[in-house]
C-alpha positions as CSV (number, residue, x, y, z in Angstrom):
1,M,-97.8,32.7,80.5
2,S,-100.9,35.0,80.8
3,K,-104.0,34.4,78.8
4,S,-104.5,36.0,75.6
5,L,-107.5,38.0,74.8
6,T,-109.9,37.9,71.8
7,P,-111.4,41.0,69.9
8,P,-114.8,40.5,71.5
9,E,-113.3,40.4,75.0
10,I,-111.5,43.7,74.4
11,A,-114.5,45.2,72.8
12,E,-116.4,44.3,76.0
13,R,-113.6,45.9,78.0
14,Y,-113.8,49.1,76.2
15,R,-117.4,49.1,75.4
16,I,-116.9,49.1,71.7
17,S,-117.8,46.8,68.8
18,P,-115.5,43.9,68.1
19,D,-115.3,45.4,64.4
20,K,-113.4,48.3,65.8
21,V,-110.8,46.2,67.6
22,R,-110.4,44.3,64.1
23,Q,-109.8,47.6,62.5
24,W,-107.1,48.4,64.9
25,I,-105.5,45.0,64.2
26,E,-105.7,45.3,60.5
27,S,-104.4,48.8,60.5
28,G,-101.4,48.0,62.7
29,Q,-102.3,50.0,65.7
30,L,-103.0,47.0,67.8
31,R,-100.5,43.7,67.8
32,A,-102.3,40.4,67.5
33,V,-101.6,37.0,66.4
34,D,-103.6,34.7,64.0
35,V,-104.1,31.3,65.6
36,S,-106.3,29.8,62.8
37,V,-105.5,26.6,61.4
38,K,-104.1,27.8,58.2
39,P,-103.5,31.5,58.5
40,G,-104.0,33.7,55.6
41,T,-106.6,31.3,54.2
42,G,-110.2,32.3,55.3
43,R,-111.4,34.0,58.6
44,P,-108.5,35.0,61.0
45,R,-108.7,34.0,64.6
46,W,-107.1,36.8,66.4
47,R,-105.5,36.6,69.9
48,I,-103.9,39.6,71.6
49,H,-101.3,39.3,74.3
50,P,-101.8,41.5,77.4
51,A,-98.4,43.1,77.0
52,D,-99.5,44.3,73.3
53,L,-102.7,45.6,74.9
54,I,-100.6,47.5,77.4
55,A,-98.6,49.1,74.6
56,F,-101.5,50.0,72.7
57,E,-103.2,51.8,75.6
58,S,-99.9,53.7,76.2
59,S,-99.5,54.8,72.7
60,R,-103.1,56.3,72.9
61,T,-102.9,57.9,76.3
62,A,-103.9,61.6,76.2
63,T,-101.2,64.0,77.5
64,P,-102.0,67.6,78.2
65,P,-101.0,70.0,75.4
66,V,-97.6,71.9,75.8
67,K,-98.6,75.8,76.5
68,P,-96.8,78.0,73.9
69,Q,-94.3,80.3,75.2
70,R,-95.1,83.9,74.2
71,R,-92.6,85.7,72.3
72,R,-91.3,88.9,73.7
73,K,-90.5,91.8,71.6
74,P,-86.8,93.1,72.1
75,A,-86.7,96.2,74.3
76,N,-84.9,98.2,71.6
77,V,-87.4,97.7,68.7
78,V,-90.0,100.5,67.7
79,E,-93.0,99.5,65.8
80,Y,-94.7,102.0,63.5
81,F,-98.2,101.1,62.6
């Protein structure tokens, strides 16, 4: 099994704050597991599996915008203006 990552480790990787990583977790954008002794009572201890981080990265990958096709006027239409 591969090593899970903590929010500070991910924050260091992307050069952002650990709070931003926690926001992603709380909003459901980044999947994480709470490994604290009693989950739901007190401060969570988040661990992120590498596969979940890869899924998060692929969902946020930028793609070039689709160039809209120009509409052509039908040849038999005459415009009056």
